[in-house]
Structures are given as structure tokens and as C-alpha cells.
MARBA-259555 format. One record per atom (N, C-alpha, C): residue in one letter; atom name; z negated, y negated, x negated. Coordinates in steps of 0.1 Angstrom, whole numbers. Each point is the difference from the previous one (the first is absolute). Last residue first. Example, Ala and Ser with C-alpha at 12.3 -4.5 7.8 and 13.67 -1.06 7.14 Angstrom:
<marmar S; N; <-71; 22; -128>>
<marmar S; CA; <0; -11; -9>>
<marmar S; C; <-8; -11; 8>>
<marmar A; N; <1; 57; -3>>
<marmar A; CA; <0; -12; 9>>
<marmar A; C; <0; -12; -9>>
This chain:
<marmar A; N; <-53; 238; 44>>
<marmar A; CA; <10; -8; -7>>
<marmar A; C; <1; 4; -14>>
<marmar N; N; <-18; 17; 53>>
<marmar N; CA; <-1; 1; -14>>
<marmar N; C; <11; -8; -7>>
<marmar L; N; <-26; -1; 51>>
<marmar L; CA; <12; -1; -8>>
<marmar L; C; <-3; 2; -15>>
<marmar G; N; <-28; -4; 42>>
<marmar G; CA; <2; 13; -5>>
<marmar G; C; <13; 1; -8>>
<marmar G; N; <-24; -38; 23>>
<marmar G; CA; <14; 4; 4>>
<marmar G; C; <3; 14; -5>>
<marmar G; N; <-43; -21; -8>>
<marmar G; CA; <3; -2; 14>>
<marmar G; C; <14; 5; 4>>
<marmar R; N; <-8; -11; -51>>
<marmar R; CA; <-10; 3; 10>>
<marmar R; C; <5; -3; 14>>
<marmar V; N; <28; 13; -44>>
<marmar V; CA; <-2; -11; 9>>
<marmar V; C; <-9; 4; 11>>
<marmar E; N; <4; 19; -53>>
<marmar E; CA; <1; 3; 15>>
<marmar E; C; <-2; -13; 7>>
<marmar M; N; <13; 21; -53>>
<marmar M; CA; <-3; -11; 9>>
<marmar M; C; <1; 5; 14>>
<marmar A; N; <-9; 19; -53>>
<marmar A; CA; <6; 3; 13>>
<marmar A; C; <-4; -12; 9>>
<marmar A; N; <4; -2; -55>>
<marmar A; CA; <-9; 0; 12>>
<marmar A; C; <8; 3; 12>>
<marmar M; N; <4; 10; -57>>
<marmar M; CA; <6; -6; 12>>
<marmar M; C; <-11; 0; 11>>
<marmar I; N; <-13; 17; -41>>
<marmar I; CA; <9; -10; -4>>
<marmar I; C; <5; -8; 12>>
<marmar G; N; <-28; 40; 1>>
<marmar G; CA; <-8; -12; -4>>
<marmar G; C; <9; -11; -4>>
<marmar N; N; <9; 47; 18>>
<marmar N; CA; <2; -3; -14>>
<marmar N; C; <-7; -13; -5>>
<marmar G; N; <-2; 16; 47>>
<marmar G; CA; <-5; 10; -9>>
<marmar G; C; <1; -4; -15>>
<marmar A; N; <-3; -40; 34>>
<marmar A; CA; <8; 12; 1>>
<marmar A; C; <-5; 9; -11>>
<marmar P; N; <-28; -40; 27>>
<marmar P; CA; <6; 5; -12>>
<marmar P; C; <8; 13; 2>>
<marmar R; N; <-4; -39; 37>>
<marmar R; CA; <-8; 11; -5>>
<marmar R; C; <6; 6; -12>>
<marmar R; N; <1; -48; 33>>
<marmar R; CA; <5; 8; -11>>
<marmar R; C; <-10; 11; -3>>
<marmar S; N; <15; -31; 45>>
<marmar S; CA; <-11; 4; -9>>
<marmar S; C; <6; 9; -10>>
<marmar I; N; <18; -40; 37>>
<marmar I; CA; <3; 11; -9>>
<marmar I; C; <-13; 3; -8>>
<marmar G; N; <12; -36; 34>>
<marmar G; CA; <-7; 12; 5>>
<marmar G; C; <2; 12; -9>>
<marmar A; N; <17; -47; -4>>
<marmar A; CA; <9; 10; 6>>
<marmar A; C; <-8; 12; 5>>
<marmar R; N; <-23; -34; -23>>
<marmar R; CA; <6; -6; 12>>
<marmar R; C; <9; 10; 8>>
<marmar R; N; <-18; 13; -42>>
<marmar R; CA; <-11; -2; 10>>
<marmar R; C; <5; -5; 13>>
<marmar N; N; <30; 3; -36>>
<marmar N; CA; <-4; 14; 5>>
<marmar N; C; <-10; -2; 10>>
<marmar T; N; <12; -38; -22>>
<marmar T; CA; <11; 4; 9>>
<marmar T; C; <-4; 13; 6>>
<marmar E; N; <-28; -15; -34>>
<marmar E; CA; <-1; -8; 12>>
<marmar E; C; <10; 3; 11>>
<marmar D; N; <3; 22; -42>>
<marmar D; CA; <-12; 4; 7>>
<marmar D; C; <-2; -8; 13>>
<marmar H; N; <36; -3; -36>>
<marmar H; CA; <2; 3; 14>>
<marmar H; C; <-12; 5; 8>>
<marmar K; N; <2; -13; -48>>
<marmar K; CA; <8; -11; 7>>
<marmar K; C; <0; 3; 15>>
<marmar K; N; <-19; 32; -29>>
<marmar K; CA; <-8; -12; 0>>
<marmar K; C; <6; -10; 9>>
<marmar Q; N; <25; 40; -7>>
<marmar Q; CA; <-13; 2; 7>>
<marmar Q; C; <-8; -13; 2>>
<marmar F; N; <39; 0; -27>>
<marmar F; CA; <4; 1; 14>>
<marmar F; C; <-13; 1; 8>>
<marmar R; N; <-4; 2; -46>>
<marmar R; CA; <3; -14; 4>>
<marmar R; C; <3; 0; 15>>
<marmar E; N; <-6; 42; -19>>
<marmar E; CA; <-13; -7; 0>>
<marmar E; C; <2; -15; 5>>
<marmar F; N; <38; 27; -6>>
<marmar F; CA; <-7; 4; 12>>
<marmar F; C; <-14; -7; 1>>
<marmar R; N; <28; -7; -38>>
<marmar R; CA; <6; -6; 11>>
<marmar R; C; <-8; 3; 13>>
<marmar H; N; <-7; 15; -46>>
<marmar H; CA; <-9; -10; 5>>
<marmar H; C; <6; -6; 13>>
<marmar P; N; <24; 34; -25>>
<marmar P; CA; <-13; 5; 4>>
<marmar P; C; <-10; -10; 6>>
<marmar R; N; <45; -13; -15>>
<marmar R; CA; <0; 7; 12>>
<marmar R; C; <-14; 6; 3>>
<marmar Q; N; <22; -37; -31>>
<marmar Q; CA; <-12; 7; -1>>
<marmar Q; C; <-3; 7; 14>>
<marmar P; N; <38; -30; -11>>
<marmar P; CA; <2; 13; -5>>
<marmar P; C; <-13; 9; 1>>
<marmar Q; N; <20; -42; 32>>
<marmar Q; CA; <-11; 4; -9>>
<marmar Q; C; <2; 14; -5>>
<marmar S; N; <27; -22; 34>>
<marmar S; CA; <4; -3; -14>>
<marmar S; C; <-10; 4; -10>>
<marmar R; N; <-8; 3; 47>>
<marmar R; CA; <12; 9; -3>>
<marmar R; C; <4; -2; -15>>
<marmar D; N; <-34; -28; 19>>
<marmar D; CA; <-5; 14; -2>>
<marmar D; C; <11; 9; -4>>
<marmar A; N; <10; -46; 9>>
<marmar A; CA; <-8; 2; -12>>
<marmar A; C; <-3; 15; -2>>
<marmar I; N; <22; -17; 40>>
<marmar I; CA; <9; 1; -12>>
<marmar I; C; <-8; 4; -12>>
<marmar D; N; <-22; -1; 41>>
<marmar D; CA; <13; 5; 4>>
<marmar D; C; <9; 0; -11>>
<marmar G; N; <-47; -16; 2>>
<marmar G; CA; <4; 12; -7>>
<marmar G; C; <13; 6; 4>>
<marmar N; N; <-25; -42; 12>>
<marmar N; CA; <-2; 11; 9>>
<marmar N; C; <4; 14; -7>>
<marmar V; N; <8; -41; -23>>
<marmar V; CA; <-15; 1; 2>>
<marmar V; C; <-3; 13; 8>>
<marmar Q; N; <46; -11; -6>>
<marmar Q; CA; <-6; 4; -13>>
<marmar Q; C; <-15; 2; 2>>
<marmar A; N; <23; -17; 37>>
<marmar A; CA; <5; 14; -3>>
<marmar A; C; <-7; 5; -13>>
<marmar M; N; <-7; -45; 12>>
<marmar M; CA; <-8; 9; 8>>
<marmar M; C; <4; 15; -3>>
<marmar S; N; <26; -34; -21>>
<marmar S; CA; <-14; 0; -5>>
<marmar S; C; <-9; 10; 7>>
<marmar K; N; <43; -8; 17>>
<marmar K; CA; <1; 8; -12>>
<marmar K; C; <-14; 1; -7>>
<marmar K; N; <3; -28; 38>>
<marmar K; CA; <3; 14; 4>>
<marmar K; C; <0; 9; -13>>
<marmar R; N; <-2; -46; -7>>
<marmar R; CA; <-13; 5; 5>>
<marmar R; C; <1; 15; 4>>
<marmar A; N; <39; -24; -12>>
<marmar A; CA; <-9; 2; -12>>
<marmar A; C; <-13; 6; 4>>
<marmar E; N; <29; -12; 35>>
<marmar E; CA; <5; 11; -7>>
<marmar E; C; <-8; 3; -13>>
<marmar L; N; <-11; -39; 24>>
<marmar L; CA; <-3; 12; 8>>
<marmar L; C; <5; 13; -7>>
<marmar Q; N; <9; -44; -18>>
<marmar Q; CA; <-14; 5; -3>>
<marmar Q; C; <-3; 13; 8>>
<marmar D; N; <41; -25; 6>>
<marmar D; CA; <0; 10; -10>>
<marmar D; C; <-14; 5; -4>>
<marmar F; N; <24; -21; 44>>
<marmar F; CA; <-13; -1; -6>>
<marmar F; C; <-1; 10; -11>>
<marmar R; N; <41; -3; 24>>
<marmar R; CA; <-6; -13; 3>>
<marmar R; C; <-12; -3; -8>>
<marmar A; N; <21; 43; -2>>
<marmar A; CA; <9; -10; -5>>
<marmar A; C; <-5; -14; 2>>
<marmar Y; N; <-25; 36; 16>>
<marmar Y; CA; <0; 0; -14>>
<marmar Y; C; <9; -11; -6>>
<marmar M; N; <0; 7; 47>>
<marmar M; CA; <-12; -6; -5>>
<marmar M; C; <-1; -1; -15>>
<marmar D; N; <36; 24; 19>>
<marmar D; CA; <1; -15; 2>>
<marmar D; C; <-12; -7; -4>>
<marmar R; N; <-1; 47; -2>>
<marmar R; CA; <9; -6; -10>>
<marmar R; C; <2; -15; 1>>
<marmar E; N; <-25; 23; 33>>
<marmar E; CA; <-7; 0; -12>>
<marmar E; C; <8; -6; -11>>
<marmar T; N; <20; 6; 42>>
<marmar T; CA; <-10; -11; 0>>
<marmar T; C; <-7; -1; -13>>
<marmar E; N; <29; 36; 6>>
<marmar E; CA; <7; -12; -2>>
<marmar E; C; <-9; -12; 0>>
<marmar L; N; <-16; 43; 11>>
<marmar L; CA; <2; -2; -14>>
<marmar L; C; <7; -13; -3>>
<marmar P; N; <-27; 2; 46>>
<marmar P; CA; <11; 8; -6>>
<marmar P; C; <1; -4; -15>>
<marmar G; N; <-48; -3; 25>>
<marmar G; CA; <13; -6; 0>>
<marmar G; C; <10; 9; -7>>
<marmar V; N; <-57; -13; 8>>
<marmar V; CA; <10; 10; 5>>
<marmar V; C; <14; -7; -1>>
<marmar V; N; <-56; -1; -16>>
<marmar V; CA; <12; -8; 0>>
<marmar V; C; <11; 10; 3>>
<marmar L; N; <-50; 9; 17>>
<marmar L; CA; <11; 3; -9>>
<marmar L; C; <10; -11; 1>>
<marmar V; N; <-52; 20; 14>>
<marmar V; CA; <8; -12; 1>>
<marmar V; C; <10; 1; -11>>
<marmar C; N; <-32; 39; 27>>
<marmar C; CA; <7; -5; -11>>
<marmar C; C; <6; -14; 4>>
<marmar D; N; <-39; 42; 12>>
<marmar D; CA; <7; -12; 6>>
<marmar D; C; <6; -7; -12>>
<marmar E; N; <-6; 48; -13>>
<marmar E; CA; <-9; -10; 4>>
<marmar E; C; <8; -10; 9>>
<marmar L; N; <23; 36; -18>>
<marmar L; CA; <-13; 6; 1>>
<marmar L; C; <-11; -9; 4>>
<marmar C; N; <56; 3; 6>>
<marmar C; CA; <-11; -9; -2>>
<marmar C; C; <-13; 8; 2>>
<marmar T; N; <49; 20; -15>>
<marmar T; CA; <-10; -1; 11>>
<marmar T; C; <-11; -9; -4>>
<marmar F; N; <53; 21; -14>>
<marmar F; CA; <-10; -10; -4>>
<marmar F; C; <-9; -3; 12>>
<marmar T; N; <36; 41; -20>>
<marmar T; CA; <-6; -7; 12>>
<marmar T; C; <-10; -9; -6>>
<marmar Y; N; <45; 22; -27>>
<marmar Y; CA; <-14; -2; 3>>
<marmar Y; C; <-3; -6; 14>>
<marmar E; N; <43; 6; -22>>
<marmar E; CA; <-6; 13; -3>>
<marmar E; C; <-15; 0; 4>>
<marmar S; N; <44; -29; 21>>
<marmar S; CA; <-13; 0; -8>>
<marmar S; C; <-5; 14; -2>>
<marmar S; N; <54; -11; 7>>
<marmar S; CA; <-13; 1; 7>>
<marmar S; C; <-12; 0; -9>>
<marmar K; N; <49; -2; -9>>
<marmar K; CA; <-8; -12; -1>>
<marmar K; C; <-13; 1; 7>>
<marmar D; N; <39; 31; -25>>
<marmar D; CA; <-9; 2; 12>>
<marmar D; C; <-10; -12; -2>>
<marmar S; N; <31; -1; -33>>
<marmar S; CA; <8; 3; 12>>
<marmar S; C; <-8; 2; 13>>
<marmar K; N; <-17; -33; -40>>
<marmar K; CA; <1; 14; 3>>
<marmar K; C; <9; 3; 12>>
<marmar H; N; <-13; -44; -17>>
<marmar H; CA; <7; 7; -10>>
<marmar H; C; <2; 15; 2>>
<marmar H; N; <-26; -29; 29>>
<marmar H; CA; <14; -4; 1>>
<marmar H; C; <9; 7; -11>>
<marmar N; N; <-49; 1; 16>>
<marmar N; CA; <7; 11; -5>>
<marmar N; C; <15; -3; 0>>
<marmar F; N; <-52; -24; 2>>
<marmar F; CA; <14; -2; 4>>
<marmar F; C; <8; 10; -8>>
<marmar V; N; <-52; -17; 9>>
<marmar V; CA; <7; 13; 0>>
<marmar V; C; <14; -2; 5>>
<marmar A; N; <-48; -27; -16>>
<marmar A; CA; <15; -2; 2>>
<marmar A; C; <7; 13; -2>>
<marmar I; N; <-51; -26; 1>>
<marmar I; CA; <6; 13; 4>>
<marmar I; C; <15; -3; 3>>
<marmar A; N; <-44; -25; -30>>
<marmar A; CA; <12; 0; 8>>
<marmar A; C; <5; 14; 3>>
<marmar Q; N; <-50; -25; -11>>
<marmar Q; CA; <9; 10; -4>>
<marmar Q; C; <12; 0; 10>>
<marmar E; N; <-43; -25; 2>>
<marmar E; CA; <9; -5; -11>>
<marmar E; C; <9; 10; -5>>
<marmar E; N; <-39; 20; 29>>
<marmar E; CA; <3; -14; -2>>
<marmar E; C; <8; -2; -13>>
<marmar T; N; <5; 49; 12>>
<marmar T; CA; <-10; -9; 5>>
<marmar T; C; <4; -15; -3>>
<marmar Y; N; <20; 55; 4>>
<marmar Y; CA; <3; -14; -3>>
<marmar Y; C; <-11; -8; 6>>
<marmar F; N; <10; 55; -17>>
<marmar F; CA; <-7; -10; 9>>
<marmar F; C; <3; -14; -5>>
<marmar N; N; <24; 54; -5>>
<marmar N; CA; <-5; -13; -5>>
<marmar N; C; <-8; -7; 11>>
<marmar S; N; <18; 45; 5>>
<marmar S; CA; <6; -4; -13>>
<marmar S; C; <-6; -12; -6>>
<marmar T; N; <-12; 44; 36>>
<marmar T; CA; <-2; -14; -2>>
<marmar T; C; <5; -3; -14>>
<marmar V; N; <14; 40; 36>>
<marmar V; CA; <-4; -3; -14>>
<marmar V; C; <-1; -15; -1>>
<marmar E; N; <5; 45; 37>>
<marmar E; CA; <-1; -15; -1>>
<marmar E; C; <-6; -3; -14>>
<marmar K; N; <28; 46; 15>>
<marmar K; CA; <-13; -6; -4>>
<marmar K; C; <1; -15; -2>>
<marmar G; N; <36; 33; 11>>
<marmar G; CA; <-7; -6; 11>>
<marmar G; C; <-14; -5; -3>>
<marmar A; N; <36; 18; -30>>
<marmar A; CA; <-9; 11; 6>>
<marmar A; C; <-8; -5; 12>>
<marmar E; N; <29; -29; -25>>
<marmar E; CA; <8; 10; 6>>
<marmar E; C; <-8; 11; 6>>
<marmar D; N; <-25; -47; -3>>
<marmar D; CA; <10; 7; -9>>
<marmar D; C; <7; 11; 7>>
<marmar V; N; <-20; -49; 16>>
<marmar V; CA; <-2; 14; 3>>
<marmar V; C; <10; 7; -9>>
<marmar S; N; <-26; -49; -9>>
<marmar S; CA; <12; 7; 4>>
<marmar S; C; <-4; 14; 4>>
<marmar H; N; <-22; -54; -12>>
<marmar H; CA; <-1; 14; 0>>
<marmar H; C; <14; 6; 6>>
<marmar Q; N; <-32; -47; -14>>
<marmar Q; CA; <13; 5; -1>>
<marmar Q; C; <-1; 15; -1>>
<marmar R; N; <-34; -41; 19>>
<marmar R; CA; <2; 13; -6>>
<marmar R; C; <14; 3; 0>>
<marmar I; N; <-31; -48; 1>>
<marmar I; CA; <11; 8; 6>>
<marmar I; C; <2; 13; -8>>
<marmar C; N; <-38; -44; 10>>
<marmar C; CA; <4; 12; -8>>
<marmar C; C; <10; 8; 7>>
<marmar G; N; <-20; -56; 0>>
<marmar G; CA; <1; 13; 6>>
<marmar G; C; <3; 11; -10>>
<marmar K; N; <14; -53; -1>>
<marmar K; CA; <-13; 5; 4>>
<marmar K; C; <2; 14; 6>>
<marmar L; N; <36; -23; -20>>
<marmar L; CA; <-9; -11; -2>>
<marmar L; C; <-15; 5; 3>>
<marmar V; N; <50; 25; -14>>
<marmar V; CA; <-13; 1; 6>>
<marmar V; C; <-9; -12; -3>>
<marmar F; N; <54; 8; 7>>
<marmar F; CA; <-9; -4; -11>>
<marmar F; C; <-14; -1; 7>>
<marmar F; N; <53; 23; 11>>
<marmar F; CA; <-13; -5; 3>>
<marmar F; C; <-8; -4; -12>>
<marmar C; N; <55; 11; 21>>
<marmar C; CA; <-10; 1; -10>>
<marmar C; C; <-13; -6; 4>>
<marmar T; N; <46; 22; 26>>
<marmar T; CA; <-10; -10; -1>>
<marmar T; C; <-9; 3; -12>>
<marmar D; N; <35; 28; 19>>
<marmar D; CA; <7; -13; -1>>
<marmar D; C; <-10; -12; -2>>
<marmar P; N; <7; 60; -1>>
<marmar P; CA; <-8; -12; -2>>
<marmar P; C; <9; -13; 0>>
<marmar I; N; <6; 49; 25>>
<marmar I; CA; <7; -8; -10>>
<marmar I; C; <-8; -13; -1>>
<marmar D; N; <-21; 49; 14>>
<marmar D; CA; <6; -12; 5>>
<marmar D; C; <6; -8; -11>>
<marmar G; N; <-23; 41; -9>>
<marmar G; CA; <13; 2; 7>>
<marmar G; C; <6; -12; 6>>
<marmar Q; N; <-52; 1; -6>>
<marmar Q; CA; <9; 8; -9>>
<marmar Q; C; <12; 3; 8>>
<marmar R; N; <-25; -44; 15>>
<marmar R; CA; <-1; 15; 1>>
<marmar R; C; <9; 7; -10>>
<marmar L; N; <-28; -50; 5>>
<marmar L; CA; <13; 6; -3>>
<marmar L; C; <-2; 15; 1>>
<marmar L; N; <-35; -28; 13>>
<marmar L; CA; <9; -11; -4>>
<marmar L; C; <15; 6; -2>>
<marmar V; N; <-46; 15; 29>>
<marmar V; CA; <10; 5; -9>>
<marmar V; C; <11; -11; -2>>
<marmar T; N; <-54; -3; 15>>
<marmar T; CA; <14; -4; 3>>
<marmar T; C; <8; 7; -11>>
<marmar G; N; <-49; 2; 2>>
<marmar G; CA; <8; 11; 6>>
<marmar G; C; <15; -3; 2>>
<marmar K; N; <-36; -40; -2>>
<marmar K; CA; <-2; 13; -7>>
<marmar K; C; <8; 10; 8>>
<marmar P; N; <19; -48; 8>>
<marmar P; CA; <-13; 7; 2>>
<marmar P; C; <0; 13; -8>>
<marmar Y; N; <27; -47; -11>>
<marmar Y; CA; <2; 14; 5>>
<marmar Y; C; <-13; 7; 1>>
<marmar E; N; <24; -53; -7>>
<marmar E; CA; <-12; 8; 0>>
<marmar E; C; <4; 14; 7>>
<marmar E; N; <32; -39; -28>>
<marmar E; CA; <-4; 7; 12>>
<marmar E; C; <-13; 8; -2>>
<marmar V; N; <36; -42; -20>>
<marmar V; CA; <-12; 7; -2>>
<marmar V; C; <-4; 7; 13>>
<marmar R; N; <46; -25; -24>>
<marmar R; CA; <-6; 6; 11>>
<marmar R; C; <-13; 8; -4>>
<marmar I; N; <25; -45; -24>>
<marmar I; CA; <-3; 15; -1>>
<marmar I; C; <-7; 4; 13>>
<marmar A; N; <13; -46; -10>>
<marmar A; CA; <12; 8; 0>>
<marmar A; C; <-3; 15; 1>>
<marmar D; N; <-35; -34; -2>>
<marmar D; CA; <8; -2; 12>>
<marmar D; C; <12; 9; 1>>
<marmar V; N; <-27; 1; -39>>
<marmar V; CA; <-8; 5; 11>>
<marmar V; C; <8; -1; 13>>
<marmar I; N; <19; -19; -39>>
<marmar I; CA; <0; 14; 0>>
<marmar I; C; <-7; 6; 12>>
<marmar A; N; <-1; -46; -5>>
<marmar A; CA; <14; 4; 3>>
<marmar A; C; <1; 15; 0>>
<marmar R; N; <-40; -20; -13>>
<marmar R; CA; <1; -1; 14>>
<marmar R; C; <14; 5; 4>>
<marmar Q; N; <-9; -3; -46>>
<marmar Q; CA; <-8; 11; 7>>
<marmar Q; C; <2; 0; 15>>
<marmar E; N; <18; -35; -24>>
<marmar E; CA; <8; 12; -2>>
<marmar E; C; <-7; 12; 6>>
<marmar V; N; <-22; -41; 2>>
<marmar V; CA; <12; -1; 8>>
<marmar V; C; <9; 12; -2>>
<marmar E; N; <-38; -5; -27>>
<marmar E; CA; <-4; 3; 13>>
<marmar E; C; <12; 0; 10>>
<marmar A; N; <9; 11; -51>>
<marmar A; CA; <-6; -11; 7>>
<marmar A; C; <-3; 4; 14>>
<marmar L; N; <-1; 37; -39>>
<marmar L; CA; <10; -7; 9>>
<marmar L; C; <-8; -12; 6>>
<marmar T; N; <-14; 36; -31>>
<marmar T; CA; <-3; -15; -3>>
<marmar T; C; <10; -8; 8>>
<marmar T; N; <-24; 51; 9>>
<marmar T; CA; <12; -7; -4>>
<marmar T; C; <-4; -15; -3>>
<marmar H; N; <-31; 35; 17>>
<marmar H; CA; <8; 7; -10>>
<marmar H; C; <13; -8; -5>>
<marmar R; N; <-34; -15; 34>>
<marmar R; CA; <-8; 7; -11>>
<marmar R; C; <9; 5; -11>>
<marmar N; N; <19; -21; 39>>
<marmar N; CA; <-9; -10; -7>>
<marmar N; C; <-7; 6; -12>>
<marmar L; N; <25; 29; 28>>
<marmar L; CA; <9; -9; -7>>
<marmar L; C; <-8; -10; -8>>
<marmar Y; N; <-25; 27; 29>>
<marmar Y; CA; <6; 8; -10>>
<marmar Y; C; <9; -8; -9>>
<marmar K; N; <-17; -20; 39>>
<marmar K; CA; <-11; 2; -10>>
<marmar K; C; <5; 8; -12>>
<marmar F; N; <30; -4; 36>>
<marmar F; CA; <-2; -13; -6>>
<marmar F; C; <-11; 1; -11>>
<marmar L; N; <7; 37; 27>>
<marmar L; CA; <11; -2; -9>>
<marmar L; C; <-1; -13; -8>>
<marmar I; N; <-32; 9; 34>>
<marmar I; CA; <-2; 10; -11>>
<marmar I; C; <11; -2; -11>>
<marmar S; N; <3; -24; 40>>
<marmar S; CA; <-9; -6; -9>>
<marmar S; C; <-3; 9; -12>>
<marmar K; N; <27; 12; 37>>
<marmar K; CA; <7; -6; -11>>
<marmar K; C; <-9; -7; -9>>
<marmar M; N; <-18; 21; 38>>
<marmar M; CA; <6; 9; -8>>
<marmar M; C; <7; -6; -12>>
């Protein structure tokens, strides 16, 4: 399992091997089988995750009792749900493994400690956020093209998550269905 993390660090950083080994030794890497619930809606989160391998679905049940998918996380994406700034610290979402997953797992404090020791990690996280669209897409003023970029970027994730797109009546948006689960997102 840790070999995946070592390969990732080797590929995406210029850290010396001894520094990479220190990171790999300090970080907890866990395997989770398909169907594992990492965090339930209403639970208080105390752990963040980084996906080395697999696909995770973020979803919730709304006031009407309808299950709604909000996001999918795949390789090289971080999941950090900390609500310390809110009076209700419970998670608004459930996170479920859609595939067998290999994840870096740890409390937020571990992440901060690793950034303090190895500044390349924080720079890499910011870079990934921009590439993944977490920052870049929200700052783009060209909203009509945002959905097209989203579609192209997420076709592989949609395939892995079992999502099929069907055109909506107006031709601009697409209705999404999760195959097998009967869930609409």
C-alpha cells in the first residue's frame, strides 16, 4: 500500500529519497473495500483523506428524504471535512467508497505538521486544487463553458461511478443517474 504513496511522491515532488521515506513512514495508508462508509452524514469528522487509488462518492439526504450525490473523489484528490468554525460540527455529507480504495488517512493536525516539515507537499496540494478545478473553475467568469469543461474532465469519473448522462429537455444541462442504485444527482 505504501508503495503507491512512494510512487506518487517520486512522481510529483523533488524531495530526496530520505525525505520521501520519512513521509511514507509517518503517514497512515489504509485499504478500504468497495461499499465502505468513511463518514456518515451527521457524524462529527475528525479525519481527512487523500485518494491514492479508488473512487469515493460524497452524498447526503435532503429534507425531503431524497439522496443527492454532490461530488466524486478519485486519485490525487483530498477529502477534508472539518466544521470547527460552525456551531454544528457534524458532517453534511456521507462519503462512500465506490471501488476498493487506498487512502492516506489522518487527522488535520497531521496534515499541518507534514506541511510544516515538507513545504513541497502544501505547494503540491494547492497545485492539485487548481488542476482539479477546486479553485480555478470558481474563479472563471465564463460560466457557459464551465459545464462543458466539467463534462470533459469528469467523463472518466462518471464511468467509474456508474453514472450515465442523458440530455435534459433544454439541451444545456444533463440529468445524471447513478446506475444500479437508482439515485439521481
